[in-house]
C-alpha positions, 0 to 999 in steps of 0.5 A: 076155939080162937083163930089164931090161938088155933093157928098158933097150936097148929104149927107148934105141933108141925114145928115139934114134927119137925124137929123130932125128924131133925133129932131121928136123924142125929139119933146114933142108937135104936131106943132113941130113934124109936122114941122120935118117932113115936113122940112125932106121932104124939104131935100129930096126933095132937094135931088133929085134934086141934084141927077136929075141936077148930073144925067140929068134924068128929071124924078127924077127931076119929083119925086123931085117936087112930093115929094115937094107937097105932103111931104113937103105942103100937108101932113102935112096941111092934118096933122095940119088940122085933128089934129085941127079938133079932138082937139088932143091936142099940147102934143105928148104922148109916152110910152117912155121919151124923153131922152131915146128915143134919146138914143136909136135912138141913138144906133139905128144909130150906130147900122146901121152903124155897119150893112151898112158898109159891103154892102155900100162897095160892092154897087155902091152908091151915096154916102156911107153915105145914106145906113146908114142914109136910114136904121137908119131913118126906125129903127128910124120911126119904134121905133116912130110907137112903143112909141108914143101913139096918131094916128098922131104921129104914121103916122109921124113915117110911114112916116119917114120910106118912106122917109127913104125907098126913100133915099135908093132907090134913093141913090142906084138906082137912083130911080124906075121907074117914075109910081112906083114912083107916085103909091108910093106917092098915096099910101103915100097920101091915108095913110095919108088921112085913119090915119086922118079919123082913128083919127076922128073916135077914137075920136068921140068914145072915145074922145080921139085918144090915141091908146093905150087906145084901149088895154083896149078893151081887158079886 
Protein backbone atom coordinates (compact mmCIF):
# COMPACT_ATOMS: atom_id res chain seq x y z
CA UNK A 1 0.00 0.00 0.00
CA UNK A 2 1.25 3.48 -0.81
CA UNK A 3 2.81 5.16 2.23
CA UNK A 4 0.89 8.41 1.74
CA UNK A 5 -2.43 6.59 1.38
CA UNK A 6 -1.63 4.49 4.46
CA UNK A 7 -0.82 7.60 6.50
CA UNK A 8 -4.04 9.30 5.36
CA UNK A 9 -6.17 6.27 6.26
CA UNK A 10 -4.54 5.99 9.68
CA UNK A 11 -5.04 9.71 10.34
CA UNK A 12 -8.68 9.39 9.23
CA UNK A 13 -9.31 6.52 11.64
CA UNK A 14 -7.49 8.25 14.51
CA UNK A 15 -9.34 11.56 14.03
CA UNK A 16 -12.65 9.71 13.81
CA UNK A 17 -11.85 8.02 17.14
CA UNK A 18 -11.14 11.40 18.73
CA UNK A 19 -14.35 12.91 17.36
CA UNK A 20 -16.31 9.96 18.72
CA UNK A 21 -14.74 10.61 22.14
CA UNK A 22 -16.18 14.12 21.94
CA UNK A 23 -19.50 12.69 20.78
CA UNK A 24 -19.50 10.41 23.82
CA UNK A 25 -18.91 13.43 26.07
CA UNK A 26 -21.87 15.15 24.39
CA UNK A 27 -24.16 12.12 24.70
CA UNK A 28 -27.19 12.68 26.89
CA UNK A 29 -28.61 9.17 26.51
CA UNK A 30 -27.05 5.85 27.42
CA UNK A 31 -27.72 4.34 23.99
CA UNK A 32 -25.85 7.19 22.30
CA UNK A 33 -22.90 6.74 24.65
CA UNK A 34 -22.66 2.99 24.02
CA UNK A 35 -23.02 3.49 20.25
CA UNK A 36 -20.25 6.10 20.26
CA UNK A 37 -17.91 3.65 21.98
CA UNK A 38 -18.83 0.85 19.55
CA UNK A 39 -18.18 3.00 16.47
CA UNK A 40 -14.95 4.31 18.00
CA UNK A 41 -13.82 0.71 18.48
CA UNK A 42 -14.79 -0.05 14.88
CA UNK A 43 -12.40 2.67 13.68
CA UNK A 44 -9.73 1.25 16.01
CA UNK A 45 -10.15 -2.19 14.42
CA UNK A 46 -10.03 -0.60 10.95
CA UNK A 47 -6.81 1.21 11.90
CA UNK A 48 -5.29 -2.09 13.03
CA UNK A 49 -6.23 -3.69 9.69
CA UNK A 50 -4.62 -0.81 7.78
CA UNK A 51 -1.42 -1.10 9.83
CA UNK A 52 -1.41 -4.88 9.45
CA UNK A 53 -1.87 -4.62 5.67
CA UNK A 54 0.83 -1.98 5.29
CA UNK A 55 3.38 -3.84 7.45
CA UNK A 56 2.45 -7.38 6.45
CA UNK A 57 2.19 -8.50 10.10
CA UNK A 58 -0.45 -11.18 10.57
CA UNK A 59 -0.51 -10.60 14.34
CA UNK A 60 -1.87 -7.08 13.86
CA UNK A 61 -4.63 -8.43 11.59
CA UNK A 62 -5.55 -10.90 14.33
CA UNK A 63 -5.59 -8.17 16.97
CA UNK A 64 -7.86 -6.08 14.75
CA UNK A 65 -10.24 -9.04 14.43
CA UNK A 66 -10.26 -9.59 18.19
CA UNK A 67 -10.86 -5.88 18.77
CA UNK A 68 -13.83 -6.03 16.40
CA UNK A 69 -15.34 -9.06 18.13
CA UNK A 70 -14.73 -7.87 21.69
CA UNK A 71 -15.18 -4.09 21.51
CA UNK A 72 -17.55 -3.60 18.60
CA UNK A 73 -19.88 -6.55 19.22
CA UNK A 74 -19.59 -8.18 22.66
CA UNK A 75 -18.96 -5.29 25.08
CA UNK A 76 -21.62 -2.91 23.61
CA UNK A 77 -24.14 -5.77 23.63
CA UNK A 78 -23.25 -6.64 27.23
CA UNK A 79 -23.52 -3.00 28.37
CA UNK A 80 -26.92 -2.63 26.68
CA UNK A 81 -28.08 -5.90 28.24
CA UNK A 82 -26.87 -4.81 31.69
CA UNK A 83 -28.48 -1.40 31.33
CA UNK A 84 -31.78 -3.04 30.36
CA UNK A 85 -31.68 -5.63 33.16
CA UNK A 86 -31.00 -3.12 35.92
CA UNK A 87 -33.37 -0.52 34.41
CA UNK A 88 -30.61 2.07 34.43
CA UNK A 89 -32.67 4.61 32.51
CA UNK A 90 -31.82 6.28 29.24
CA UNK A 91 -30.28 9.47 30.63
CA UNK A 92 -26.54 9.95 31.18
CA UNK A 93 -26.22 11.80 34.48
CA UNK A 94 -23.17 14.03 34.85
CA UNK A 95 -21.82 16.41 37.45
CA UNK A 96 -20.71 18.73 34.62
CA UNK A 97 -23.04 19.98 31.87
CA UNK A 98 -22.54 18.99 28.24
CA UNK A 99 -21.35 22.43 27.01
CA UNK A 100 -18.80 22.64 29.84
CA UNK A 101 -17.73 19.03 29.23
CA UNK A 102 -17.05 19.78 25.56
CA UNK A 103 -15.10 22.93 26.39
CA UNK A 104 -12.96 21.08 28.91
CA UNK A 105 -12.45 18.21 26.45
CA UNK A 106 -11.31 20.70 23.79
CA UNK A 107 -8.85 22.17 26.29
CA UNK A 108 -7.54 18.67 27.05
CA UNK A 109 -7.01 18.05 23.32
CA UNK A 110 -5.05 21.28 22.95
CA UNK A 111 -2.99 20.41 26.02
CA UNK A 112 -2.28 16.94 24.61
CA UNK A 113 -0.99 18.36 21.33
CA UNK A 114 1.13 20.89 23.21
CA UNK A 115 2.69 18.19 25.41
CA UNK A 116 3.21 15.50 22.77
CA UNK A 117 4.46 17.59 19.83
CA UNK A 118 8.10 17.61 21.06
CA UNK A 119 7.90 13.84 21.65
CA UNK A 120 6.45 13.15 18.20
CA UNK A 121 9.51 14.72 16.58
CA UNK A 122 11.87 12.32 18.38
CA UNK A 123 9.85 9.06 18.16
CA UNK A 124 9.46 6.89 15.09
CA UNK A 125 5.68 6.80 14.64
CA UNK A 126 3.19 5.83 11.97
CA UNK A 127 1.89 9.41 11.82
CA UNK A 128 2.72 12.45 13.91
CA UNK A 129 -0.90 12.92 15.03
CA UNK A 130 -1.48 9.52 16.62
CA UNK A 131 0.38 10.17 19.88
CA UNK A 132 -1.49 13.43 20.51
CA UNK A 133 -4.83 11.82 19.67
CA UNK A 134 -4.00 8.85 21.89
CA UNK A 135 -3.15 11.15 24.81
CA UNK A 136 -6.31 13.20 24.19
CA UNK A 137 -8.49 10.09 24.34
CA UNK A 138 -6.86 8.97 27.58
CA UNK A 139 -7.46 12.36 29.20
CA UNK A 140 -11.05 12.56 27.92
CA UNK A 141 -11.68 9.04 29.26
CA UNK A 142 -10.35 10.06 32.67
CA UNK A 143 -12.53 13.17 32.60
CA UNK A 144 -15.57 11.03 31.72
CA UNK A 145 -14.87 8.70 34.64
CA UNK A 146 -14.56 11.67 36.99
CA UNK A 147 -17.77 13.44 35.94
CA UNK A 148 -20.26 10.72 34.98
CA UNK A 149 -22.41 9.43 37.82
CA UNK A 150 -23.64 6.08 36.51
CA UNK A 151 -21.39 3.03 36.69
CA UNK A 152 -21.93 2.08 33.03
CA UNK A 153 -20.91 5.54 31.81
CA UNK A 154 -17.80 5.33 33.99
CA UNK A 155 -17.02 1.93 32.45
CA UNK A 156 -17.19 3.48 28.98
CA UNK A 157 -14.75 6.16 30.17
CA UNK A 158 -12.37 3.38 31.23
CA UNK A 159 -12.82 1.61 27.89
CA UNK A 160 -12.11 4.89 26.07
CA UNK A 161 -8.83 5.11 27.98
CA UNK A 162 -7.99 1.58 26.85
CA UNK A 163 -8.77 2.48 23.23
CA UNK A 164 -6.45 5.47 23.53
CA UNK A 165 -3.68 3.30 24.97
CA UNK A 166 -4.17 0.75 22.19
CA UNK A 167 -3.92 3.52 19.58
CA UNK A 168 -0.73 4.84 21.18
CA UNK A 169 0.94 1.42 21.33
CA UNK A 170 -0.11 0.60 17.78
CA UNK A 171 1.18 3.89 16.40
CA UNK A 172 4.54 3.84 18.19
CA UNK A 173 5.57 0.17 18.28
CA UNK A 174 3.11 -1.42 15.79
CA UNK A 175 1.50 -3.32 18.64
CA UNK A 176 2.73 -5.41 21.52
CA UNK A 177 3.43 -9.17 21.37
CA UNK A 178 0.33 -11.14 20.41
CA UNK A 179 -0.03 -12.95 23.74
CA UNK A 180 0.17 -9.64 25.60
CA UNK A 181 -2.52 -8.12 23.37
CA UNK A 182 -4.82 -11.12 23.86
CA UNK A 183 -4.27 -10.87 27.62
CA UNK A 184 -5.23 -7.20 27.54
CA UNK A 185 -8.42 -7.96 25.62
CA UNK A 186 -9.27 -10.64 28.19
CA UNK A 187 -8.74 -8.06 30.94
CA UNK A 188 -11.02 -5.60 29.13
CA UNK A 189 -13.77 -8.21 28.89
CA UNK A 190 -13.38 -8.99 32.58
CA UNK A 191 -13.61 -5.27 33.43
CA UNK A 192 -16.86 -5.00 31.48
CA UNK A 193 -18.29 -8.09 33.20
CA UNK A 194 -17.21 -6.90 36.66
CA UNK A 195 -18.70 -3.45 36.04
CA UNK A 196 -21.96 -5.11 34.97
CA UNK A 197 -22.05 -7.19 38.16
CA UNK A 198 -21.09 -4.15 40.22
CA UNK A 199 -23.86 -2.05 38.63
CA UNK A 200 -26.38 -4.85 39.18
CA UNK A 201 -25.48 -5.15 42.87
CA UNK A 202 -25.68 -1.37 43.40
CA UNK A 203 -29.07 -1.27 41.67
CA UNK A 204 -30.30 -4.23 43.71
CA UNK A 205 -29.20 -2.68 47.01
CA UNK A 206 -29.91 1.03 46.50
CA UNK A 207 -32.41 1.02 43.59
CA UNK A 208 -30.06 3.25 41.60
CA UNK A 209 -26.73 2.99 39.75
CA UNK A 210 -25.77 6.59 40.50
CA UNK A 211 -22.45 5.98 42.25
CA UNK A 212 -22.48 9.49 43.73
CA UNK A 213 -25.16 8.05 46.01
CA UNK A 214 -22.46 5.97 47.68
CA UNK A 215 -20.73 9.10 48.98
CA UNK A 216 -23.63 9.53 51.39
CA UNK A 217 -22.52 6.37 53.15
CA UNK A 218 -19.62 8.36 54.61
CA UNK A 219 -22.04 10.59 56.50
